[in-house]
N, C-alpha and C positions, 0 to 999 in steps of 0.2 A: 264798566258801566257805573254810573255815579253812585254815591252812598247816600241812600235815605234811609229814616226810619220814621217816615209817617207816609201813607199813601194820600197824598195832597189829592189826587183825582181817580177817589175810588168810583167802581162802577156802579154801585147803590148812592143816589143821591141824599144830600145831608137832609134829615126830615125826624120828626119826633117818633114816627114809626120804625125808621129804620134804626135810630139810637136804641128805642126800647127793645128793637129785636137783639141788638148789639147787647143790651143790658142782661137780658134775660139768659143769652150764651153765656155771658161772664159769671153771672149767679150760678149759672150749673156747673161750670167749670169748679169755681171755689167750693159749692157745695159739695161736689163728688171728690175733690181732690186734697179739700182742707178741711171743712165741717165735719164732714162724715167720718175718716178714718179718726182724726182727735175725739170726737165725742163716742166713737163706738169705743174707743180706747177707754174713756171715762166711764161710759156705762158699766164694761165690763169690771173695772179695777178700782173704780169708786163708787158705783152704785146708783150713779146718774139715771134718772127716769129715762124709760125707753122713748125714742121718736121716731116714728115711722118715715125715713128720709125718702124712701120710694114715693110715697103718697106726694111728698112735697116737690119731688123732681118730676111727677107727672103732672101737677097742676102747672108748675113751670112749663112744659111742653106743651099742654093744652092752650095756655096764655099765647106763648109761641107761635102755635099755630092759628091762632085768631088774629095775631098782628101780622104775620104773613100774607093770609089771604087777603087783609086789609092793603097791605102794601102792593100786593099784584091789581086789586082793583082801582086804587090810585094811579098805576102805571107810571109810580115815582122813582124811575132808573134809566140809564144810559142803554137804551133796549138792544142795541146793535152787539154792544160789549158784554151786556147780560146774558144774550140767547148765545154768544160764542161760549161763555164760561159755562154755560149749563149745556149747550151741547158737547164739550169736551166731560162734562160731569153725567152725562148720561148713565154709563156704565155702573158708576158708584150710586146714582140716585135709584136705577133699576135694581140694581142688589137688593137694597136697603128695603125698598118697596117689596120685593119677593120675601125677604126673611120675615117681614112683618105680615104678611098674606100667610105664610107657612108658619108660624107662631099662633094667628088668629084660629086659623081651620083645624089646628092640632089639639086645640083645647078639649072636645069632647073624648078624645082618645087617650090623653095622659094621666087622668084621674086614676086609671087602675095601676099604675106603674110601681107607686109606693104610697105609703101610709100619709105621708106629709106633700105628698105629688102637686098638690094645689099652690101650696106655698113655694116650691121650687119653681113652679110655672109664673107666679107671679115676680119672683127673683129673675126670672130669664125676660119676662115681659120690660122690667125694669133696667136690665142689662142691654137687650137689644132692640126692642121696639122704641123707647124712650131714648135709651143710651145712644144707640146709633144715630138718631134722627138728631136729638139735641147738641152732640158732638161736632156732628155733620155742621149745622146751621151754627154753632159757635166758631166753627173754623172759618166758613164763610163770612161772617161779619166781624171777626176778631180784631182786624185792624181796620174797623170803619171808623170808630168813635175813639177822642181822647185818650191816644195811645201813651202818653206821658203819666196821666193818671194812672193808666192799667201798670204799667211800670213801676211805678212808687208803691202802688198797693201790692203787686206781687213781692216787692222786695219786704214789705212789712210782714206779709204772710209768712214768707222765708225765713224772717227773723225768729218771729213768733213759733213755728213748727219746731226751727232748730232750739229753741230754749224749752220747749215743751219736752223733747227728747232727752235732751240733757238733762231737766229737772225728773224725768221717770228713768234714769240708768239703771237702778236697782230692781225695778219691777222689769224692764228688758231684759237684762241679763238673765235674774231668775226663770224667765219664761221662755226665751229663745235660744239661749246659751247653756246653760246649766240644768234647764227641764225640770225645774224645782216645783214650777208651779201646773197643776194639772186641771183643778177644777174651774180656774176662770183663766181664759186665755184667748186671745183674739188672732187673726189673720195678720201676721206682720207683713203680709204683701200690701195691704191696703196703706199703710204708714209709709212703706218704702215707695210705692206706686206715686203717691201724692207728695211725697218730699222731694222727689227725681223732677216731677214735671215742674213744681217751682224752680228747683235749681238749675235746670236746663234753661229756663227762660232767662233767670237772674245773670247767668254767665254771659248772657249776650245782650243785656241791657247795661250792663257796667263795660266801661271802656277801658279803664286802667288795668293792665295787666297784671299785675301786682296782687290786686284786689281779687282779681279771677282766679289767680292761684291758691290764694288763700281761701275764698269760697270753694274751691274744688278741694282742696286739703279736708276743710270741716265737712263737706259732704260724705268723702270717704270714712273719717273718722266717723260719722253720723253710722253710714253704712255696716261699720263694724258691729255696732251694738244692735241693728235692724238687719239680721243674717240674710240677706236674699243673695245667693250666688249669681244669680242669670241677671238680677238689676244691676250689681254691682260691676260685673264683667260687661256687660252692655253700655254702663254709663262711663267707665274707663275707654272701652272703645269708641263709642261714640264721641268723646270731646277728645282725644288723642289723635283719631285719625286726620283731622284737618290739618294738624301740626308736622304730619309726615312729610308735607310741601314746603315744610319753612324750619329747616335746619337749625337754625341759629335760634329760633323763637323755641324749638322744641328743647333745645339743650338748656336754655337758660330759665325754662318751665321745669325741666328736670330737676335742675342743681338747685332750684328754691324749693322745690318740692320735697327732696331729700333733706334739706335742712329743718323745712318744718316738722316733716314726720318724726325726724331723729329726736328734735327737741321735744315733740309730744310722747312719743315712746319713750324717752328716757324718764319725763314727769311720770308717767302711766306705770312704769315699770314697779316703781316704789309703792303703788297705791292699789294695783289688780292683783288678783290672784293669777296666778299661771295658770289655772285650769280653765279661767275665762277664753285664755288665748288658745289655748290646745283644745278646747271644744266647740271652739266656736267655727259654725258651719262655711262662712264664705272663705276663710284663710287657710283652713287645716282640713280639708273632707279627702277622706279615704274614698276612694271610688270603690273599691272590691267590698266595703262592709257598709256603703250608703242606702242604707234604707228606706231614704226619698227616693233616691234614682230606680230601686229595685221596684216600688210601688209605681212608678211613673211607667216603667215599662210595661209592667203588668197589664196596667190600666190600657196602655195604647194597644197592646196585643189583641186584647180583649175587644175593643172598639174596633180594631182593624178586622176581625174576624167578621163581627157584624156589617162592616163597611162592605165587604165583598159581596154581600147581597141586597146592600141598600144603598150602592154608589150613586145611581141616577137621581131618585128623590129625596135621599137621607133619610134619617130617622130621628126628628127631634124628640128630644130627653129618653133616647135610646139609651144612653148611658144611664138612667135612672132605672130604666126595666133590667136592665143587665145586672147592677150592683145593688140596685135597691135603696141607693142614698146618694146625695150628692157630692160634688168634688171629686167625681172619678172621670172627669170628660180628658180626653188627651190632651196634653199640656203643650199643645203646638195648635198653629192655624188649619192643621189637618182636621181638628175638630169642627171647624166651619163648614167643610164637605161632609164630615160626619151627620151633623146637625140638620142641614139646609139643602145637601144635594149638589150636583156637578155644576149645574147651570150657576147658583149664586155664587158658588166657589169660584169658576172662570171670569165671572163680572167681578170678583173681588180681584183676583189676580190682576186683569185689566187695569182695575182702577188702582193698583199699587205700580204697575208699569208706567200708568200715567202720572203718578208723583216723581216717581225716578225720571222719566222724561222732561217734566217739567224743570226739575232741580239740575239737571242736566243743561237745560236751556239757558239757565240761570246762573252758569258756573262761575261767572266775573262777577257777580252782583255782591255787593261788600254791605248791604243794608241788614240791620237787625231782624228783619222779618225774614231774609232769607236764610241768614245763619241759624235761626233758633229753630226756623222748620226743619233744615239739613239735620240738626244735631237730633232732635226729636225723632226723624226718621231714621237716623244712623241707631239710635239707641233702641227703637221700638222693633223695626224690620226684622233684625237679628233675632230678637225674643219671639216674634211670630214663628220662627222656624224651631225652635227648640224650645221654649219655656212658656208662653203666652197661649192662652186657649181663646177661643171664639168672644169671649165674654170680657176680654179687655178691648176696649173700644177705640182707643186713641188713634189709629190709623186711619178712621173718618174724620179725625179733624186735621190734619195736616194736606190731605187731597183737597179738598175746596180752597183752605188757606193759598195753598201756592198758586192754584188755578185762577183765583180770585187776584193774588198779587201781579201775576204776569200780564193778565188783560187789562187791569187798572193801569200798568206802565203802558200797555198799549193805547190804550184811551187817554193817558195824559200826554203821549207822542201824537195822536191825532191834536186834539185840543190846542198844542202848541202849535202844528203847522197850521192849522186852522186860523190861529190866533196872526201868524206871522203873514200869512196869505190875506187876510184882511186888512193889514197894516200897509202890506204892499201895493194892494188895490187903492187905500186910501191915500197912499202918497204918490200915486199913478193920477188920480183923480184931481189932486191938488196940482200937479206939475201941469195937467193940460189946461185949468183953470187960469192959472198964470201966465201961459202962452195964449 
């Protein structure tokens, strides 16, 4: 399959409405993965004024819904191929719709679950109602417009993110490695998720292999100071797995990487306290005394006991009723079943298998679109199994993106065949006139 980095024949026609929807989706991704984690960090450690990003994301969602309604009314698309894409995405769309309905009808019942149940409910509205919908729309339209500009923007955001982290190493070390900060601390997972999102895209925006290796090594160094074990392991797996089928490139990659990390390790050895290395959760975990793992297993067991009696309809915010506070959901996508019931859970599994099926169909594709979707999938799907709960919504970005890409390639083939047929008919008519 040919190498392309642009969708020339996108199933949605170019128009100001479609471009506006694309822009809303892009803004959502930037707010979610770049602005929110960095600004929340500054709120906690530098006393920046509080900003309600949930409200901003809700406004984006409402504007986007209005634009989609307008797009449907104007019928500004390639209907046959849009219908094919939508029909393939019916399980995902139905799943998200059921989740929204369940959350809405649960509102009268959850307010007694905890003293701050309403705030928790609104956070879950942001993560699931707005989050699932907006990231799905973002994936559907992501490759529609101005792809080169998106590449450059993501590169600049990655550089700013990297510089920001290195400028705040002392705070990160004190908070998440030495645990010397207790009063002010943020969820480092937000930083890790956002940083890796841009890192994975950047790896497949850049063609030169040596620069890719440099970026990969920088990401690993950053993950040392933002110690999310699951994200680090899944990132390494996702980025190295495709290289297993190219031993020459894998060997070159490892040799260059070992030299770089050895040099960096030598520099750090003279400036870092050995305690920073020995107490880092990512690279020196002892599973026998891992309190984080113990807590997660306890949460999973308690939630599973509840699931046995609520397996069909689910128990939205049941974890709040059981534990009395937020953050105790099962840390895997089994929590999706626990929250929303068996039918949305099965629809979610069908949607994931749809993603895998289309990735397989396009396995010979060499475009950046395919490669970045593949690596994001390899990164997120294992974490769905072992580390990420239902609130992490990246899976809903990859599913529509790969389906739209596949149907856009089909549309391109159709258009070119039609053009060739028209040329052939024109040539025949000319020859008949001459005769």
